[in-house]
Each structure stands twice: as structure tokens, then as C-alpha cells.
All heavy atoms as TSV, in Angstrom:
chain	resi	resn	atom	element	x	y	z
A	1	MET	N	N	34.263	-155.812	104.064
A	1	MET	CA	C	35.013	-155.308	102.868
A	1	MET	C	C	34.488	-153.922	102.575
A	1	MET	O	O	33.345	-153.720	102.383
A	1	MET	CB	C	34.794	-156.218	101.652
A	1	MET	CG	C	35.311	-157.630	101.852
A	1	MET	SD	S	35.114	-158.685	100.440
A	1	MET	CE	C	33.408	-159.094	100.561
A	2	ILE	N	N	35.414	-152.940	102.691
A	2	ILE	CA	C	35.090	-151.565	102.581
A	2	ILE	C	C	36.020	-150.851	101.580
A	2	ILE	O	O	37.190	-151.143	101.537
A	2	ILE	CB	C	35.184	-150.831	103.936
A	2	ILE	CG1	C	34.213	-151.463	104.919
A	2	ILE	CG2	C	34.893	-149.360	103.863
A	2	ILE	CD1	C	34.387	-150.975	106.343
A	3	ILE	N	N	35.416	-149.919	100.811
A	3	ILE	CA	C	36.151	-149.105	99.902
A	3	ILE	C	C	35.831	-147.648	100.257
A	3	ILE	O	O	34.682	-147.284	100.432
A	3	ILE	CB	C	35.770	-149.398	98.458
A	3	ILE	CG1	C	36.126	-150.840	98.110
A	3	ILE	CG2	C	36.446	-148.451	97.555
A	3	ILE	CD1	C	35.571	-151.268	96.796
A	4	GLN	N	N	36.877	-146.814	100.402
A	4	GLN	CA	C	36.692	-145.401	100.566
A	4	GLN	C	C	37.060	-144.673	99.282
A	4	GLN	O	O	38.099	-144.963	98.688
A	4	GLN	CB	C	37.592	-144.858	101.685
A	4	GLN	CG	C	37.086	-145.474	103.077
A	4	GLN	CD	C	37.950	-144.986	104.111
A	4	GLN	OE1	O	39.187	-144.890	104.040
A	4	GLN	NE2	N	37.345	-144.670	105.290
A	5	THR	N	N	36.140	-143.754	98.883
A	5	THR	CA	C	36.426	-142.992	97.651
A	5	THR	C	C	36.256	-141.547	97.957
A	5	THR	O	O	35.636	-141.179	98.992
A	5	THR	CB	C	35.489	-143.348	96.501
A	5	THR	OG1	O	34.164	-142.863	96.832
A	5	THR	CG2	C	35.453	-144.819	96.264
A	6	ASN	N	N	36.720	-140.698	97.077
A	6	ASN	CA	C	36.401	-139.268	97.141
A	6	ASN	C	C	35.118	-139.089	96.217
A	6	ASN	O	O	34.619	-140.015	95.692
A	6	ASN	CB	C	37.559	-138.433	96.750
A	6	ASN	CG	C	37.972	-138.604	95.274
A	6	ASN	OD1	O	37.252	-139.083	94.424
A	6	ASN	ND2	N	39.244	-138.142	94.979
A	7	HIS	N	N	34.665	-137.821	96.154
A	7	HIS	CA	C	33.462	-137.571	95.382
A	7	HIS	C	C	33.613	-137.702	93.886
A	7	HIS	O	O	32.624	-137.676	93.175
A	7	HIS	CB	C	32.963	-136.163	95.735
A	7	HIS	CG	C	32.298	-136.156	97.126
A	7	HIS	ND1	N	31.034	-136.583	97.347
A	7	HIS	CD2	C	32.797	-135.729	98.251
A	7	HIS	CE1	C	30.725	-136.439	98.630
A	7	HIS	NE2	N	31.833	-135.973	99.203
A	8	ASP	N	N	34.825	-137.895	93.394
A	8	ASP	CA	C	35.066	-138.186	91.987
A	8	ASP	C	C	35.064	-139.701	91.704
A	8	ASP	O	O	35.282	-140.026	90.542
A	8	ASP	CB	C	36.366	-137.517	91.495
A	8	ASP	CG	C	36.306	-136.016	91.627
A	8	ASP	OD1	O	35.259	-135.444	91.293
A	8	ASP	OD2	O	37.351	-135.436	91.872
A	9	GLY	N	N	34.956	-140.513	92.701
A	9	GLY	CA	C	34.982	-141.913	92.500
A	9	GLY	C	C	36.387	-142.520	92.600
A	9	GLY	O	O	36.612	-143.638	92.431
A	10	GLU	N	N	37.383	-141.696	92.938
A	10	GLU	CA	C	38.760	-142.134	93.016
A	10	GLU	C	C	38.898	-142.990	94.294
A	10	GLU	O	O	38.545	-142.594	95.374
A	10	GLU	CB	C	39.743	-140.932	93.063
A	10	GLU	CG	C	41.163	-141.298	93.252
A	10	GLU	CD	C	42.082	-140.050	93.357
A	10	GLU	OE1	O	41.579	-138.920	93.045
A	10	GLU	OE2	O	43.209	-140.219	93.718
A	11	ILE	N	N	39.479	-144.208	94.193
A	11	ILE	CA	C	39.621	-145.064	95.335
A	11	ILE	C	C	40.741	-144.506	96.213
A	11	ILE	O	O	41.864	-144.243	95.755
A	11	ILE	CB	C	39.990	-146.529	94.883
A	11	ILE	CG1	C	38.781	-147.051	94.058
A	11	ILE	CG2	C	40.293	-147.425	96.091
A	11	ILE	CD1	C	39.113	-148.386	93.383
A	12	LEU	N	N	40.431	-144.304	97.525
A	12	LEU	CA	C	41.424	-143.853	98.498
A	12	LEU	C	C	42.037	-144.994	99.267
A	12	LEU	O	O	43.233	-145.144	99.366
A	12	LEU	CB	C	40.814	-142.845	99.404
A	12	LEU	CG	C	40.126	-141.617	98.726
A	12	LEU	CD1	C	39.442	-140.730	99.716
A	12	LEU	CD2	C	41.119	-140.829	97.911
A	13	THR	N	N	41.185	-145.865	99.789
A	13	THR	CA	C	41.647	-147.030	100.526
A	13	THR	C	C	40.667	-148.200	100.265
A	13	THR	O	O	39.527	-147.939	99.848
A	13	THR	CB	C	41.700	-146.804	102.052
A	13	THR	OG1	O	40.401	-146.507	102.511
A	13	THR	CG2	C	42.690	-145.726	102.414
A	14	ARG	N	N	41.111	-149.405	100.468
A	14	ARG	CA	C	40.258	-150.576	100.280
A	14	ARG	C	C	40.688	-151.690	101.189
A	14	ARG	O	O	41.848	-151.783	101.474
A	14	ARG	CB	C	40.174	-151.018	98.776
A	14	ARG	CG	C	41.368	-151.718	98.307
A	14	ARG	CD	C	42.402	-150.769	97.697
A	14	ARG	NE	N	43.440	-151.497	96.966
A	14	ARG	CZ	C	44.677	-151.609	97.405
A	14	ARG	NH1	N	45.002	-151.190	98.608
A	14	ARG	NH2	N	45.606	-152.219	96.667
A	15	THR	N	N	39.713	-152.521	101.601
A	15	THR	CA	C	40.022	-153.697	102.412
A	15	THR	C	C	39.309	-154.864	101.764
A	15	THR	O	O	38.371	-154.702	100.993
A	15	THR	CB	C	39.544	-153.561	103.879
A	15	THR	OG1	O	38.167	-153.411	103.882
A	15	THR	CG2	C	40.188	-152.359	104.568
A	16	GLY	N	N	39.759	-156.058	102.068
A	16	GLY	CA	C	39.077	-157.255	101.571
A	16	GLY	C	C	39.996	-158.045	100.553
A	16	GLY	O	O	40.699	-157.320	99.765
A	17	LYS	N	N	39.911	-159.268	100.548
A	17	LYS	CA	C	40.705	-160.164	99.751
A	17	LYS	C	C	40.533	-159.818	98.237
A	17	LYS	O	O	41.452	-159.739	97.461
A	17	LYS	CB	C	40.397	-161.579	100.028
A	17	LYS	CG	C	41.268	-162.596	99.292
A	17	LYS	CD	C	41.067	-163.994	99.775
A	17	LYS	CE	C	39.720	-164.504	99.228
A	17	LYS	NZ	N	39.560	-165.954	99.575
A	18	GLN	N	N	39.278	-159.661	97.827
A	18	GLN	CA	C	39.037	-159.418	96.370
A	18	GLN	C	C	39.447	-158.063	95.924
A	18	GLN	O	O	39.673	-157.845	94.724
A	18	GLN	CB	C	37.554	-159.651	96.063
A	18	GLN	CG	C	37.124	-161.123	96.035
A	18	GLN	CD	C	36.213	-161.381	97.205
A	18	GLN	OE1	O	36.151	-160.695	98.149
A	18	GLN	NE2	N	35.495	-162.518	97.067
A	19	ALA	N	N	39.696	-157.126	96.865
A	19	ALA	CA	C	39.967	-155.762	96.523
A	19	ALA	C	C	41.462	-155.627	96.132
A	19	ALA	O	O	41.877	-154.470	95.835
A	19	ALA	CB	C	39.603	-154.799	97.585
A	20	LYS	N	N	42.230	-156.648	96.247
A	20	LYS	CA	C	43.701	-156.540	95.955
A	20	LYS	C	C	43.929	-156.032	94.544
A	20	LYS	O	O	44.981	-155.533	94.242
A	20	LYS	CB	C	44.391	-157.875	96.149
A	20	LYS	CG	C	44.457	-158.237	97.604
A	20	LYS	CD	C	45.205	-159.568	97.802
A	20	LYS	CE	C	45.235	-159.940	99.294
A	20	LYS	NZ	N	45.901	-161.246	99.489
A	21	LYS	N	N	42.998	-156.289	93.608
A	21	LYS	CA	C	43.210	-155.798	92.211
A	21	LYS	C	C	42.948	-154.381	92.064
A	21	LYS	O	O	43.281	-153.806	91.056
A	21	LYS	CB	C	42.273	-156.605	91.311
A	21	LYS	CG	C	42.648	-158.085	91.173
A	21	LYS	CD	C	41.754	-158.737	90.165
A	21	LYS	CE	C	42.202	-160.199	90.023
A	21	LYS	NZ	N	41.363	-160.866	88.963
A	22	MET	N	N	42.388	-153.706	93.089
A	22	MET	CA	C	42.115	-152.297	92.996
A	22	MET	C	C	43.320	-151.547	93.559
A	22	MET	O	O	43.991	-151.981	94.422
A	22	MET	CB	C	40.935	-151.960	93.892
A	22	MET	CG	C	39.710	-152.656	93.554
A	22	MET	SD	S	38.466	-152.283	94.783
A	22	MET	CE	C	37.007	-152.476	93.861
A	23	TYR	N	N	43.575	-150.346	92.980
A	23	TYR	CA	C	44.666	-149.591	93.406
A	23	TYR	C	C	44.233	-148.195	93.770
A	23	TYR	O	O	43.310	-147.688	93.138
A	23	TYR	CB	C	45.731	-149.511	92.296
A	23	TYR	CG	C	46.285	-150.895	91.893
A	23	TYR	CD1	C	45.801	-151.594	90.805
A	23	TYR	CD2	C	47.265	-151.485	92.679
A	23	TYR	CE1	C	46.244	-152.836	90.482
A	23	TYR	CE2	C	47.776	-152.752	92.381
A	23	TYR	CZ	C	47.271	-153.401	91.289
A	23	TYR	OH	O	47.699	-154.615	90.973
A	24	PRO	N	N	44.864	-147.619	94.791
A	24	PRO	CA	C	44.565	-146.234	95.088
A	24	PRO	C	C	44.744	-145.376	93.846
A	24	PRO	O	O	45.602	-145.658	92.957
A	24	PRO	CB	C	45.560	-145.854	96.175
A	24	PRO	CG	C	45.854	-147.147	96.851
A	24	PRO	CD	C	45.832	-148.134	95.701
A	25	SER	N	N	43.975	-144.379	93.647
A	25	SER	CA	C	43.850	-143.472	92.539
A	25	SER	C	C	43.129	-144.076	91.351
A	25	SER	O	O	42.823	-143.348	90.386
A	25	SER	CB	C	45.272	-143.046	92.015
A	25	SER	OG	O	45.971	-142.380	93.102
A	26	GLN	N	N	42.807	-145.293	91.369
A	26	GLN	CA	C	41.951	-145.918	90.312
A	26	GLN	C	C	40.482	-145.584	90.588
A	26	GLN	O	O	40.096	-145.367	91.736
A	26	GLN	CB	C	42.207	-147.429	90.367
A	26	GLN	CG	C	41.645	-148.104	89.130
A	26	GLN	CD	C	42.183	-149.573	89.062
A	26	GLN	OE1	O	42.539	-150.177	90.046
A	26	GLN	NE2	N	42.149	-150.150	87.875
A	27	SER	N	N	39.687	-145.521	89.509
A	27	SER	CA	C	38.336	-145.136	89.730
A	27	SER	C	C	37.431	-146.292	90.110
A	27	SER	O	O	37.588	-147.419	89.627
A	27	SER	CB	C	37.759	-144.576	88.406
A	27	SER	OG	O	36.418	-144.284	88.510
A	28	ILE	N	N	36.496	-146.061	91.046
A	28	ILE	CA	C	35.569	-147.125	91.441
A	28	ILE	C	C	34.675	-147.528	90.270
A	28	ILE	O	O	34.235	-148.643	90.172
A	28	ILE	CB	C	34.671	-146.587	92.581
A	28	ILE	CG1	C	33.828	-147.742	93.213
A	28	ILE	CG2	C	33.737	-145.468	92.132
A	28	ILE	CD1	C	34.579	-148.516	94.190
A	29	PHE	N	N	34.563	-146.640	89.258
A	29	PHE	CA	C	33.790	-146.879	88.077
A	29	PHE	C	C	34.355	-147.982	87.191
A	29	PHE	O	O	33.666	-148.544	86.342
A	29	PHE	CB	C	33.467	-145.667	87.272
A	29	PHE	CG	C	32.662	-144.672	88.084
A	29	PHE	CD1	C	33.165	-143.414	88.446
A	29	PHE	CD2	C	31.398	-144.928	88.491
A	29	PHE	CE1	C	32.464	-142.527	89.160
A	29	PHE	CE2	C	30.616	-144.068	89.186
A	29	PHE	CZ	C	31.142	-142.784	89.584
A	30	ASP	N	N	35.647	-148.278	87.425
A	30	ASP	CA	C	36.291	-149.419	86.663
A	30	ASP	C	C	35.748	-150.754	87.202
A	30	ASP	O	O	35.974	-151.780	86.501
A	30	ASP	CB	C	37.770	-149.338	86.842
A	30	ASP	CG	C	38.456	-148.104	86.174
A	30	ASP	OD1	O	37.765	-147.538	85.265
A	30	ASP	OD2	O	39.525	-147.760	86.610
A	31	PHE	N	N	35.171	-150.816	88.347
A	31	PHE	CA	C	34.750	-152.035	88.932
A	31	PHE	C	C	33.296	-152.195	89.230
A	31	PHE	O	O	32.773	-153.273	89.465
A	31	PHE	CB	C	35.513	-152.203	90.346
A	31	PHE	CG	C	37.002	-152.211	90.135
A	31	PHE	CD1	C	37.724	-151.084	90.375
A	31	PHE	CD2	C	37.625	-153.336	89.751
A	31	PHE	CE1	C	39.119	-151.099	90.252
A	31	PHE	CE2	C	38.975	-153.416	89.564
A	31	PHE	CZ	C	39.750	-152.268	89.817
A	32	VAL	N	N	32.577	-151.101	89.282
A	32	VAL	CA	C	31.121	-151.143	89.687
A	32	VAL	C	C	30.306	-151.908	88.627
A	32	VAL	O	O	30.534	-151.735	87.435
A	32	VAL	CB	C	30.612	-149.744	89.977
A	32	VAL	CG1	C	30.442	-148.912	88.790
A	32	VAL	CG2	C	29.335	-149.773	90.862
A	33	ASP	N	N	29.343	-152.683	89.055
A	33	ASP	CA	C	28.439	-153.291	88.143
A	33	ASP	C	C	27.367	-152.400	87.585
A	33	ASP	O	O	27.213	-151.272	88.192
A	33	ASP	CB	C	27.922	-154.708	88.636
A	33	ASP	CG	C	26.806	-154.432	89.700
A	33	ASP	OD1	O	26.478	-153.314	90.057
A	33	ASP	OD2	O	26.327	-155.433	90.231
A	34	GLU	N	N	26.676	-152.746	86.605
A	34	GLU	CA	C	25.630	-151.843	85.976
A	34	GLU	C	C	24.564	-151.437	86.947
A	34	GLU	O	O	24.176	-150.251	86.931
A	34	GLU	CB	C	25.068	-152.544	84.772
A	34	GLU	CG	C	25.892	-152.554	83.514
A	34	GLU	CD	C	26.211	-151.152	83.009
A	34	GLU	OE1	O	25.331	-150.258	83.041
A	34	GLU	OE2	O	27.407	-150.927	82.679
A	35	GLN	N	N	24.097	-152.273	87.760
A	35	GLN	CA	C	23.066	-151.999	88.713
A	35	GLN	C	C	23.482	-150.960	89.721
A	35	GLN	O	O	22.674	-150.107	90.170
A	35	GLN	CB	C	22.530	-153.258	89.366
A	35	GLN	CG	C	21.238	-153.053	90.115
A	35	GLN	CD	C	20.635	-154.404	90.555
A	35	GLN	OE1	O	21.359	-155.352	90.715
A	35	GLN	NE2	N	19.341	-154.434	90.714
A	36	SER	N	N	24.750	-151.093	90.179
A	36	SER	CA	C	25.251	-150.153	91.165
A	36	SER	C	C	25.699	-148.815	90.594
A	36	SER	O	O	25.862	-147.799	91.285
A	36	SER	CB	C	26.419	-150.781	91.959
A	36	SER	OG	O	25.967	-151.902	92.680
A	37	LEU	N	N	25.936	-148.826	89.280
A	37	LEU	CA	C	26.453	-147.576	88.654
A	37	LEU	C	C	25.591	-146.385	88.861
A	37	LEU	O	O	26.027	-145.278	89.254
A	37	LEU	CB	C	26.633	-147.811	87.166
A	37	LEU	CG	C	27.205	-146.646	86.384
A	37	LEU	CD1	C	28.581	-146.299	86.841
A	37	LEU	CD2	C	27.292	-147.011	84.912
A	38	THR	N	N	24.259	-146.540	88.701
A	38	THR	CA	C	23.362	-145.450	88.877
A	38	THR	C	C	23.321	-144.934	90.323
A	38	THR	O	O	23.338	-143.749	90.575
A	38	THR	CB	C	21.915	-145.851	88.491
A	38	THR	OG1	O	21.974	-146.352	87.121
A	38	THR	CG2	C	20.924	-144.750	88.579
A	39	ARG	N	N	23.366	-145.897	91.231
A	39	ARG	CA	C	23.374	-145.520	92.621
A	39	ARG	C	C	24.647	-144.793	92.985
A	39	ARG	O	O	24.644	-143.807	93.742
A	39	ARG	CB	C	23.260	-146.797	93.529
A	39	ARG	CG	C	21.891	-147.429	93.427
A	39	ARG	CD	C	21.713	-148.743	94.192
A	39	ARG	NE	N	21.937	-148.414	95.644
A	39	ARG	CZ	C	22.566	-149.207	96.451
A	39	ARG	NH1	N	23.131	-150.321	95.993
A	39	ARG	NH2	N	22.713	-148.955	97.683
A	40	MET	N	N	25.780	-145.246	92.508
A	40	MET	CA	C	27.098	-144.590	92.797
A	40	MET	C	C	27.038	-143.138	92.301
A	40	MET	O	O	27.423	-142.262	93.028
A	40	MET	CB	C	28.198	-145.343	92.049
A	40	MET	CG	C	28.710	-146.592	92.752
A	40	MET	SD	S	29.574	-146.266	94.231
A	40	MET	CE	C	30.914	-145.212	93.654
A	41	LYS	N	N	26.616	-142.988	91.089
A	41	LYS	CA	C	26.565	-141.631	90.537
A	41	LYS	C	C	25.660	-140.708	91.429
A	41	LYS	O	O	25.944	-139.536	91.609
A	41	LYS	CB	C	26.084	-141.611	89.094
A	41	LYS	CG	C	27.137	-142.145	88.168
A	41	LYS	CD	C	26.622	-142.164	86.773
A	41	LYS	CE	C	27.700	-142.716	85.835
A	41	LYS	NZ	N	27.210	-142.764	84.436
A	42	ARG	N	N	24.582	-141.269	91.851
A	42	ARG	CA	C	23.613	-140.433	92.676
A	42	ARG	C	C	24.243	-140.040	93.994
A	42	ARG	O	O	24.191	-138.892	94.406
A	42	ARG	CB	C	22.325	-141.262	92.922
A	42	ARG	CG	C	21.210	-140.458	93.512
A	42	ARG	CD	C	19.864	-141.235	93.597
A	42	ARG	NE	N	20.081	-142.567	94.183
A	42	ARG	CZ	C	19.615	-143.655	93.608
A	42	ARG	NH1	N	18.913	-143.617	92.522
A	42	ARG	NH2	N	19.800	-144.790	94.180
A	43	PHE	N	N	24.861	-140.985	94.710
A	43	PHE	CA	C	25.364	-140.565	96.054
A	43	PHE	C	C	26.776	-139.896	95.967
A	43	PHE	O	O	27.113	-139.282	97.002
A	43	PHE	CB	C	25.207	-141.663	97.111
A	43	PHE	CG	C	26.045	-142.890	96.890
A	43	PHE	CD1	C	27.385	-142.921	97.127
A	43	PHE	CD2	C	25.361	-144.112	96.625
A	43	PHE	CE1	C	28.161	-144.067	97.014
A	43	PHE	CE2	C	26.151	-145.285	96.514
A	43	PHE	CZ	C	27.519	-145.268	96.657
A	44	LEU	N	N	27.486	-140.012	94.875
A	44	LEU	CA	C	28.681	-139.255	94.762
A	44	LEU	C	C	28.402	-137.770	94.633
A	44	LEU	O	O	29.262	-136.949	94.855
A	44	LEU	CB	C	29.506	-139.734	93.544
A	44	LEU	CG	C	30.217	-141.086	93.839
A	44	LEU	CD1	C	30.960	-141.481	92.496
A	44	LEU	CD2	C	31.321	-140.950	94.875
A	45	ASN	N	N	27.177	-137.411	94.204
A	45	ASN	CA	C	26.798	-136.016	94.072
A	45	ASN	C	C	26.479	-135.376	95.363
A	45	ASN	O	O	26.369	-134.159	95.482
A	45	ASN	CB	C	25.631	-135.873	93.138
A	45	ASN	CG	C	25.972	-136.135	91.723
A	45	ASN	OD1	O	27.153	-135.785	91.280
A	45	ASN	ND2	N	25.092	-136.678	90.958
A	46	HIS	N	N	26.268	-136.116	96.511
A	46	HIS	CA	C	26.053	-135.555	97.809
A	46	HIS	C	C	27.360	-134.922	98.312
A	46	HIS	O	O	28.428	-135.500	98.115
A	46	HIS	CB	C	25.607	-136.658	98.802
A	46	HIS	CG	C	24.210	-137.139	98.568
A	46	HIS	ND1	N	24.006	-138.255	97.839
A	46	HIS	CD2	C	23.032	-136.645	98.960
A	46	HIS	CE1	C	22.694	-138.454	97.740
A	46	HIS	NE2	N	22.051	-137.492	98.494
A	47	GLU	N	N	27.233	-133.777	98.976
A	47	GLU	CA	C	28.411	-133.134	99.517
A	47	GLU	C	C	28.880	-133.682	100.795
A	47	GLU	O	O	30.013	-133.619	101.149
A	47	GLU	CB	C	28.147	-131.650	99.618
A	47	GLU	CG	C	27.936	-130.946	98.291
A	47	GLU	CD	C	27.785	-129.433	98.476
A	47	GLU	OE1	O	28.179	-128.909	99.514
A	47	GLU	OE2	O	27.344	-128.825	97.507
A	48	GLU	N	N	27.984	-134.309	101.603
A	48	GLU	CA	C	28.383	-134.880	102.871
A	48	GLU	C	C	28.855	-136.281	102.737
A	48	GLU	O	O	28.793	-136.890	101.689
A	48	GLU	CB	C	27.181	-134.820	103.875
A	48	GLU	CG	C	26.057	-135.709	103.510
A	48	GLU	CD	C	24.998	-135.113	102.597
A	48	GLU	OE1	O	25.165	-133.945	102.246
A	48	GLU	OE2	O	24.114	-135.895	102.251
A	49	GLN	N	N	29.414	-136.867	103.774
A	49	GLN	CA	C	29.902	-138.171	103.788
A	49	GLN	C	C	28.738	-139.154	103.581
A	49	GLN	O	O	27.635	-138.851	104.150
A	49	GLN	CB	C	30.670	-138.489	105.045
A	49	GLN	CG	C	31.278	-139.861	105.141
A	49	GLN	CD	C	32.040	-140.097	106.432
A	49	GLN	OE1	O	32.272	-139.189	107.193
A	49	GLN	NE2	N	32.477	-141.339	106.622
A	50	TYR	N	N	28.926	-140.194	102.871
A	50	TYR	CA	C	27.831	-141.080	102.505
A	50	TYR	C	C	28.404	-142.510	102.488
A	50	TYR	O	O	29.511	-142.794	102.080
A	50	TYR	CB	C	27.291	-140.767	101.175
A	50	TYR	CG	C	25.982	-141.357	100.831
A	50	TYR	CD1	C	24.769	-140.754	101.240
A	50	TYR	CD2	C	25.892	-142.590	100.156
A	50	TYR	CE1	C	23.575	-141.287	100.923
A	50	TYR	CE2	C	24.640	-143.127	99.899
A	50	TYR	CZ	C	23.511	-142.483	100.281
A	50	TYR	OH	O	22.320	-143.078	99.993
A	51	THR	N	N	27.557	-143.445	103.039
A	51	THR	CA	C	27.963	-144.859	103.048
A	51	THR	C	C	26.822	-145.704	102.469
A	51	THR	O	O	25.661	-145.455	102.727
A	51	THR	CB	C	28.238	-145.394	104.483
A	51	THR	OG1	O	29.229	-144.508	105.081
A	51	THR	CG2	C	28.678	-146.808	104.542
A	52	SER	N	N	27.158	-146.624	101.628
A	52	SER	CA	C	26.130	-147.504	100.986
A	52	SER	C	C	26.696	-148.800	100.575
A	52	SER	O	O	27.950	-149.004	100.574
A	52	SER	CB	C	25.539	-146.785	99.762
A	52	SER	OG	O	24.570	-147.621	99.145
A	53	ASP	N	N	25.821	-149.770	100.321
A	53	ASP	CA	C	26.324	-151.075	99.783
A	53	ASP	C	C	26.327	-150.975	98.315
A	53	ASP	O	O	25.432	-150.294	97.700
A	53	ASP	CB	C	25.443	-152.237	100.285
A	53	ASP	CG	C	23.982	-152.132	99.848
A	53	ASP	OD1	O	23.465	-150.947	99.896
A	53	ASP	OD2	O	23.438	-153.127	99.394
A	54	ILE	N	N	27.261	-151.659	97.664
A	54	ILE	CA	C	27.305	-151.726	96.178
A	54	ILE	C	C	27.829	-153.148	95.827
A	54	ILE	O	O	28.323	-153.885	96.672
A	54	ILE	CB	C	28.230	-150.662	95.573
A	54	ILE	CG1	C	29.630	-150.793	96.107
A	54	ILE	CG2	C	27.647	-149.274	95.742
A	54	ILE	CD1	C	30.658	-149.962	95.319
A	55	TYR	N	N	27.681	-153.441	94.542
A	55	TYR	CA	C	28.270	-154.683	93.997
A	55	TYR	C	C	29.340	-154.325	92.973
A	55	TYR	O	O	29.075	-153.484	92.117
A	55	TYR	CB	C	27.210	-155.560	93.364
A	55	TYR	CG	C	26.360	-156.217	94.441
A	55	TYR	CD1	C	25.317	-155.592	95.042
A	55	TYR	CD2	C	26.653	-157.527	94.832
A	55	TYR	CE1	C	24.543	-156.230	95.972
A	55	TYR	CE2	C	25.925	-158.136	95.857
A	55	TYR	CZ	C	24.851	-157.449	96.375
A	55	TYR	OH	O	24.089	-158.104	97.350
A	56	LEU	N	N	30.520	-154.887	93.130
A	56	LEU	CA	C	31.637	-154.663	92.270
A	56	LEU	C	C	31.875	-155.897	91.409
A	56	LEU	O	O	31.711	-157.041	91.914
A	56	LEU	CB	C	32.886	-154.266	93.019
A	56	LEU	CG	C	32.712	-153.049	93.930
A	56	LEU	CD1	C	34.005	-152.815	94.662
A	56	LEU	CD2	C	32.332	-151.851	93.093
A	57	LYS	N	N	32.322	-155.687	90.166
A	57	LYS	CA	C	32.692	-156.816	89.339
A	57	LYS	C	C	34.168	-157.203	89.601
A	57	LYS	O	O	35.066	-156.427	89.168
A	57	LYS	CB	C	32.493	-156.447	87.849
A	57	LYS	CG	C	31.126	-156.314	87.410
A	57	LYS	CD	C	31.052	-156.206	85.896
A	57	LYS	CE	C	30.536	-154.773	85.572
A	57	LYS	NZ	N	30.337	-154.583	84.161
A	58	LEU	N	N	34.340	-158.265	90.282
A	58	LEU	CA	C	35.669	-158.791	90.587
A	58	LEU	C	C	35.746	-160.218	90.353
A	58	LEU	O	O	34.886	-161.019	90.665
A	58	LEU	CB	C	36.001	-158.498	92.125
A	58	LEU	CG	C	35.919	-157.032	92.591
A	58	LEU	CD1	C	36.087	-156.974	94.016
A	58	LEU	CD2	C	37.045	-156.211	91.851
A	59	ASN	N	N	36.785	-160.683	89.654
A	59	ASN	CA	C	36.962	-162.098	89.320
A	59	ASN	C	C	35.712	-162.622	88.634
A	59	ASN	O	O	35.236	-163.717	88.899
A	59	ASN	CB	C	37.211	-162.910	90.549
A	59	ASN	CG	C	38.539	-162.453	91.220
A	59	ASN	OD1	O	39.467	-162.048	90.587
A	59	ASN	ND2	N	38.592	-162.514	92.553
A	60	ASP	N	N	35.146	-161.885	87.658
A	60	ASP	CA	C	34.022	-162.283	86.817
A	60	ASP	C	C	32.742	-162.589	87.672
A	60	ASP	O	O	31.912	-163.367	87.252
A	60	ASP	CB	C	34.371	-163.545	86.002
A	60	ASP	CG	C	35.489	-163.237	85.033
A	60	ASP	OD1	O	35.487	-162.128	84.488
A	60	ASP	OD2	O	36.322	-164.183	84.766
A	61	GLU	N	N	32.659	-161.985	88.839
A	61	GLU	CA	C	31.423	-162.089	89.588
A	61	GLU	C	C	31.149	-160.826	90.289
A	61	GLU	O	O	32.114	-159.993	90.512
A	61	GLU	CB	C	31.525	-163.218	90.601
A	61	GLU	CG	C	32.611	-163.096	91.585
A	61	GLU	CD	C	32.666	-164.264	92.566
A	61	GLU	OE1	O	31.655	-164.663	93.089
A	61	GLU	OE2	O	33.782	-164.740	92.851
A	62	SER	N	N	29.893	-160.556	90.689
A	62	SER	CA	C	29.564	-159.337	91.452
A	62	SER	C	C	29.743	-159.656	92.942
A	62	SER	O	O	29.215	-160.622	93.497
A	62	SER	CB	C	28.132	-158.919	91.176
A	62	SER	OG	O	28.036	-158.429	89.860
A	63	VAL	N	N	30.581	-158.867	93.611
A	63	VAL	CA	C	30.919	-159.012	95.002
A	63	VAL	C	C	30.351	-157.891	95.830
A	63	VAL	O	O	30.581	-156.731	95.470
A	63	VAL	CB	C	32.467	-159.148	95.200
A	63	VAL	CG1	C	32.821	-159.343	96.605
A	63	VAL	CG2	C	33.007	-160.251	94.316
A	64	PRO	N	N	29.682	-158.112	96.949
A	64	PRO	CA	C	29.113	-157.066	97.731
A	64	PRO	C	C	30.216	-156.343	98.568
A	64	PRO	O	O	31.073	-156.953	99.095
A	64	PRO	CB	C	28.136	-157.778	98.695
A	64	PRO	CG	C	28.635	-159.156	98.782
A	64	PRO	CD	C	29.316	-159.468	97.489
A	65	TYR	N	N	30.117	-154.979	98.534
A	65	TYR	CA	C	31.039	-154.169	99.257
A	65	TYR	C	C	30.255	-153.044	99.929
A	65	TYR	O	O	29.158	-152.735	99.498
A	65	TYR	CB	C	32.041	-153.575	98.320
A	65	TYR	CG	C	33.365	-154.352	98.223
A	65	TYR	CD1	C	33.457	-155.414	97.396
A	65	TYR	CD2	C	34.472	-153.927	98.951
A	65	TYR	CE1	C	34.601	-156.145	97.288
A	65	TYR	CE2	C	35.661	-154.641	98.890
A	65	TYR	CZ	C	35.763	-155.731	98.028
A	65	TYR	OH	O	36.859	-156.450	97.953
A	66	ILE	N	N	30.896	-152.408	100.908
A	66	ILE	CA	C	30.402	-151.180	101.494
A	66	ILE	C	C	31.293	-150.051	100.917
A	66	ILE	O	O	32.515	-150.179	100.948
A	66	ILE	CB	C	30.480	-151.142	103.001
A	66	ILE	CG1	C	29.612	-152.312	103.596
A	66	ILE	CG2	C	30.043	-149.815	103.573
A	66	ILE	CD1	C	28.170	-152.159	103.341
A	67	VAL	N	N	30.733	-149.022	100.376
A	67	VAL	CA	C	31.544	-147.889	99.921
A	67	VAL	C	C	31.190	-146.702	100.783
A	67	VAL	O	O	30.106	-146.464	101.147
A	67	VAL	CB	C	31.224	-147.623	98.411
A	67	VAL	CG1	C	29.879	-147.093	98.177
A	67	VAL	CG2	C	32.256	-146.611	97.869
A	68	GLU	N	N	32.316	-145.961	101.119
A	68	GLU	CA	C	32.203	-144.788	101.903
A	68	GLU	C	C	32.775	-143.618	101.078
A	68	GLU	O	O	33.920	-143.729	100.621
A	68	GLU	CB	C	32.952	-144.934	103.221
A	68	GLU	CG	C	32.843	-143.787	104.154
A	68	GLU	CD	C	33.577	-144.025	105.449
A	68	GLU	OE1	O	34.811	-143.855	105.445
A	68	GLU	OE2	O	32.887	-144.460	106.422
A	69	VAL	N	N	31.992	-142.616	100.959
A	69	VAL	CA	C	32.474	-141.386	100.212
A	69	VAL	C	C	32.689	-140.304	101.253
A	69	VAL	O	O	31.889	-140.058	102.074
A	69	VAL	CB	C	31.398	-140.979	99.209
A	69	VAL	CG1	C	31.848	-139.709	98.442
A	69	VAL	CG2	C	31.107	-142.107	98.220
């Protein structure tokens, strides 16, 4: 399950059954859990491409995803 975002956190593409609730142009910050929020903000500030694991709040549970910026 992979999500691609731009450096502003805007979702560009997503894969995975649980990601169906996410829409392109929606912000990843609408879904990221508290623990991953700090990490997301830190690596969105990098200018180069970056890939990391994060947990998103989907269906009232935290689901592991790979995010690529």
C-alpha cells in the first residue's frame, strides 16, 4: 500500500483497499496519526524524493503505509 504526495502533503496517487476513502488533491494530514505527524512534517521539508513508512487513521484504526514524496 503506497501513497504518493507532493511536498505540501497533497495526495497525488494511492494504492490499497483502505485508501479508497482518500482522494487526489486531499491532504495526507487528514489521515496521518499523531505519531506519524511529526515524521511527515520532517521529511516533507526535504527537497529530494523521500520514502518512509507511516501509519494512517483509516476505518478507526491505524494502518501501515509507505509514503513517497
